[in-house]
BALOBA-1460 file (C-alpha; in Angstrom, 3 decimals):
// residues 147
<rec num="1" residu="m" x="10.860" y="11.829" z="-41.592"/>
<rec num="2" residu="s" x="11.663" y="14.388" z="-38.960"/>
<rec num="3" residu="k" x="14.615" y="14.027" z="-36.623"/>
<rec num="4" residu="v" x="12.361" y="13.534" z="-33.599"/>
<rec num="5" residu="f" x="13.074" y="9.813" z="-33.257"/>
<rec num="6" residu="q" x="16.340" y="7.917" z="-33.194"/>
<rec num="7" residu="f" x="14.614" y="4.901" z="-34.777"/>
<rec num="8" residu="e" x="13.084" y="4.710" z="-38.230"/>
<rec num="9" residu="s" x="10.134" y="2.667" z="-36.930"/>
<rec num="10" residu="p" x="8.675" y="1.806" z="-33.520"/>
<rec num="11" residu="s" x="9.650" y="-1.850" z="-34.014"/>
<rec num="12" residu="q" x="13.298" y="-0.801" z="-33.736"/>
<rec num="13" residu="s" x="12.825" y="0.748" z="-30.270"/>
<rec num="14" residu="p" x="13.580" y="-1.728" z="-27.453"/>
<rec num="15" residu="g" x="11.703" y="0.444" z="-24.952"/>
<rec num="16" residu="f" x="8.576" y="0.549" z="-27.072"/>
<rec num="17" residu="l" x="8.729" y="-3.189" z="-27.747"/>
<rec num="18" residu="l" x="9.192" y="-3.905" z="-24.032"/>
<rec num="19" residu="w" x="6.196" y="-1.694" z="-23.283"/>
<rec num="20" residu="k" x="4.015" y="-3.550" z="-25.809"/>
<rec num="21" residu="v" x="5.095" y="-7.010" z="-24.649"/>
<rec num="22" residu="n" x="4.627" y="-6.047" z="-21.003"/>
<rec num="23" residu="n" x="1.128" y="-4.691" z="-21.671"/>
<rec num="24" residu="y" x="0.136" y="-7.853" z="-23.493"/>
<rec num="25" residu="w" x="1.613" y="-10.125" z="-20.805"/>
<rec num="26" residu="q" x="0.007" y="-8.159" z="-17.948"/>
<rec num="27" residu="r" x="-3.391" y="-8.126" z="-19.679"/>
<rec num="28" residu="e" x="-3.331" y="-11.925" z="-19.935"/>
<rec num="29" residu="i" x="-2.094" y="-12.370" z="-16.347"/>
<rec num="30" residu="k" x="-4.903" y="-10.081" z="-15.142"/>
<rec num="31" residu="i" x="-7.464" y="-12.313" z="-16.847"/>
<rec num="32" residu="i" x="-5.952" y="-15.451" z="-15.308"/>
<rec num="33" residu="l" x="-5.756" y="-13.985" z="-11.803"/>
<rec num="34" residu="s" x="-9.323" y="-12.646" z="-11.919"/>
<rec num="35" residu="e" x="-10.431" y="-16.283" z="-11.619"/>
<rec num="36" residu="f" x="-8.790" y="-16.301" z="-8.167"/>
<rec num="37" residu="d" x="-10.038" y="-12.869" z="-7.062"/>
<rec num="38" residu="l" x="-6.459" y="-11.580" z="-7.080"/>
<rec num="39" residu="s" x="-4.904" y="-8.533" z="-8.654"/>
<rec num="40" residu="h" x="-1.450" y="-8.978" z="-10.126"/>
<rec num="41" residu="g" x="0.056" y="-7.027" z="-7.218"/>
<rec num="42" residu="q" x="-1.766" y="-9.208" z="-4.700"/>
<rec num="43" residu="f" x="-0.510" y="-12.332" z="-6.424"/>
<rec num="44" residu="v" x="3.094" y="-11.111" z="-6.433"/>
<rec num="45" residu="v" x="2.987" y="-10.068" z="-2.765"/>
<rec num="46" residu="l" x="1.241" y="-13.294" z="-1.717"/>
<rec num="47" residu="a" x="3.691" y="-15.482" z="-3.653"/>
<rec num="48" residu="n" x="6.733" y="-13.644" z="-2.299"/>
<rec num="49" residu="t" x="5.393" y="-13.708" z="1.264"/>
<rec num="50" residu="f" x="5.000" y="-17.467" z="0.933"/>
<rec num="51" residu="y" x="8.432" y="-17.912" z="-0.652"/>
<rec num="52" residu="m" x="10.209" y="-15.694" z="1.871"/>
<rec num="53" residu="g" x="8.527" y="-17.575" z="4.728"/>
<rec num="54" residu="f" x="10.639" y="-20.630" z="3.943"/>
<rec num="55" residu="e" x="13.820" y="-18.769" z="4.841"/>
<rec num="56" residu="n" x="12.540" y="-16.441" z="7.562"/>
<rec num="57" residu="d" x="9.831" y="-16.735" z="10.221"/>
<rec num="58" residu="n" x="9.787" y="-12.958" z="10.632"/>
<rec num="59" residu="v" x="8.888" y="-11.655" z="7.168"/>
<rec num="60" residu="t" x="7.892" y="-8.000" z="7.469"/>
<rec num="61" residu="q" x="6.044" y="-5.651" z="5.179"/>
<rec num="62" residu="m" x="9.347" y="-3.867" z="4.468"/>
<rec num="63" residu="d" x="11.004" y="-7.194" z="3.543"/>
<rec num="64" residu="i" x="8.231" y="-7.821" z="1.047"/>
<rec num="65" residu="a" x="8.376" y="-4.303" z="-0.397"/>
<rec num="66" residu="n" x="12.136" y="-4.652" z="-0.917"/>
<rec num="67" residu="q" x="11.856" y="-8.124" z="-2.460"/>
<rec num="68" residu="v" x="9.048" y="-7.179" z="-4.832"/>
<rec num="69" residu="g" x="10.398" y="-3.727" z="-5.657"/>
<rec num="70" residu="i" x="7.330" y="-1.633" z="-4.830"/>
<rec num="71" residu="d" x="6.921" y="1.234" z="-2.379"/>
<rec num="72" residu="k" x="5.791" y="0.874" z="1.241"/>
<rec num="73" residu="m" x="2.376" y="2.447" z="0.729"/>
<rec num="74" residu="l" x="1.427" y="0.193" z="-2.164"/>
<rec num="75" residu="t" x="2.708" y="-2.823" z="-0.233"/>
<rec num="76" residu="s" x="0.608" y="-1.759" z="2.761"/>
<rec num="77" residu="n" x="-2.538" y="-1.422" z="0.635"/>
<rec num="78" residu="i" x="-1.995" y="-4.813" z="-0.981"/>
<rec num="79" residu="i" x="-1.398" y="-6.477" z="2.386"/>
<rec num="80" residu="k" x="-4.580" y="-4.903" z="3.785"/>
<rec num="81" residu="a" x="-6.518" y="-6.450" z="0.904"/>
<rec num="82" residu="l" x="-4.878" y="-9.842" z="1.470"/>
<rec num="83" residu="l" x="-5.653" y="-9.629" z="5.215"/>
<rec num="84" residu="k" x="-9.291" y="-8.813" z="4.453"/>
<rec num="85" residu="k" x="-9.506" y="-11.846" z="2.158"/>
<rec num="86" residu="e" x="-7.807" y="-13.907" z="4.912"/>
<rec num="87" residu="f" x="-5.000" y="-14.995" z="2.579"/>
<rec num="88" residu="v" x="-2.352" y="-13.713" z="5.006"/>
<rec num="89" residu="s" x="-2.200" y="-13.213" z="8.758"/>
<rec num="90" residu="r" x="-0.245" y="-10.653" z="10.727"/>
<rec num="91" residu="k" x="1.285" y="-10.845" z="14.206"/>
<rec num="92" residu="e" x="3.774" y="-9.013" z="16.379"/>
<rec num="93" residu="h" x="7.434" y="-9.326" z="15.380"/>
<rec num="94" residu="e" x="9.487" y="-11.429" z="17.813"/>
<rec num="95" residu="t" x="12.172" y="-8.786" z="18.387"/>
<rec num="96" residu="d" x="11.073" y="-5.515" z="16.733"/>
<rec num="97" residu="t" x="8.079" y="-4.030" z="18.544"/>
<rec num="98" residu="r" x="7.446" y="-1.594" z="15.678"/>
<rec num="99" residu="a" x="7.110" y="-4.314" z="13.062"/>
<rec num="100" residu="k" x="4.550" y="-6.977" z="12.247"/>
<rec num="101" residu="t" x="5.288" y="-10.287" z="10.590"/>
<rec num="102" residu="l" x="3.221" y="-11.848" z="7.853"/>
<rec num="103" residu="k" x="2.394" y="-15.439" z="7.045"/>
<rec num="104" residu="v" x="0.311" y="-16.953" z="4.305"/>
<rec num="105" residu="t" x="-2.756" y="-18.675" z="5.784"/>
<rec num="106" residu="n" x="-3.900" y="-22.147" z="4.808"/>
<rec num="107" residu="t" x="-6.625" y="-20.528" z="2.689"/>
<rec num="108" residu="g" x="-3.971" y="-18.371" z="1.028"/>
<rec num="109" residu="k" x="-1.721" y="-21.372" z="0.394"/>
<rec num="110" residu="a" x="-4.523" y="-23.357" z="-1.241"/>
<rec num="111" residu="l" x="-5.426" y="-20.442" z="-3.487"/>
<rec num="112" residu="l" x="-1.794" y="-19.628" z="-4.255"/>
<rec num="113" residu="k" x="-1.093" y="-23.202" z="-5.320"/>
<rec num="114" residu="k" x="-3.847" y="-23.018" z="-7.948"/>
<rec num="115" residu="a" x="-2.978" y="-19.495" z="-9.063"/>
<rec num="116" residu="v" x="0.736" y="-20.276" z="-9.439"/>
<rec num="117" residu="k" x="-0.083" y="-23.300" z="-11.567"/>
<rec num="118" residu="s" x="-2.214" y="-21.178" z="-13.907"/>
<rec num="119" residu="v" x="0.326" y="-18.350" z="-14.098"/>
<rec num="120" residu="e" x="3.242" y="-20.726" z="-14.689"/>
<rec num="121" residu="n" x="1.317" y="-22.555" z="-17.424"/>
<rec num="122" residu="f" x="0.620" y="-19.247" z="-19.135"/>
<rec num="123" residu="d" x="4.249" y="-18.129" z="-18.762"/>
<rec num="124" residu="k" x="5.425" y="-21.416" z="-20.239"/>
<rec num="125" residu="s" x="3.320" y="-20.924" z="-23.348"/>
<rec num="126" residu="f" x="3.944" y="-17.156" z="-23.551"/>
<rec num="127" residu="f" x="7.727" y="-17.490" z="-23.473"/>
<rec num="128" residu="a" x="7.890" y="-20.770" z="-25.428"/>
<rec num="129" residu="n" x="9.038" y="-19.098" z="-28.644"/>
<rec num="130" residu="l" x="12.128" y="-17.562" z="-27.085"/>
<rec num="131" residu="k" x="15.291" y="-19.150" z="-28.411"/>
<rec num="132" residu="n" x="16.929" y="-19.337" z="-24.981"/>
<rec num="133" residu="i" x="14.882" y="-18.624" z="-21.841"/>
<rec num="134" residu="d" x="17.939" y="-18.829" z="-19.570"/>
<rec num="135" residu="s" x="19.744" y="-16.195" z="-21.615"/>
<rec num="136" residu="f" x="16.596" y="-14.040" z="-21.649"/>
<rec num="137" residu="n" x="16.330" y="-14.248" z="-17.848"/>
<rec num="138" residu="k" x="20.001" y="-13.331" z="-17.461"/>
<rec num="139" residu="e" x="19.492" y="-10.282" z="-19.669"/>
<rec num="140" residu="l" x="16.495" y="-9.188" z="-17.606"/>
<rec num="141" residu="l" x="18.511" y="-9.590" z="-14.400"/>
<rec num="142" residu="y" x="21.307" y="-7.569" z="-15.981"/>
<rec num="143" residu="l" x="18.853" y="-4.753" z="-16.719"/>
<rec num="144" residu="l" x="17.582" y="-4.849" z="-13.133"/>
<rec num="145" residu="k" x="21.123" y="-4.508" z="-11.740"/>
<rec num="146" residu="g" x="21.456" y="-1.187" z="-13.522"/>
<rec num="147" residu="k" x="18.574" y="0.412" z="-11.650"/>
């Protein structure tokens, strides 16, 4: 074997394994969310907009982008799609005239409730074979802190 790779086989590479697991997980999530006419990005933005609305009446597009970890342009495109589907509404910010606030509509809430149930059921079965889900989550959070 040449000295191109550090690992003797792909199954020893954590990056490659993460890539494969992520692709498999995202493929299944995409199938689930297609039943709700949502892309994965739309689901994540919708869910986080709803969640953040509990703590803040003035959730902005920038707040969502920061929470979700995606850039402003992608966030803007996703929000436009959610507005078109009437899953979110937008209004003027109470104190910042440059910003708009977002809220999940009643239609969005009803859809989100069903979609979350399906996604969480899938996640429960997908991650069921992990020895310790809490430890796994802590490790993922640790990796995110290093970014």
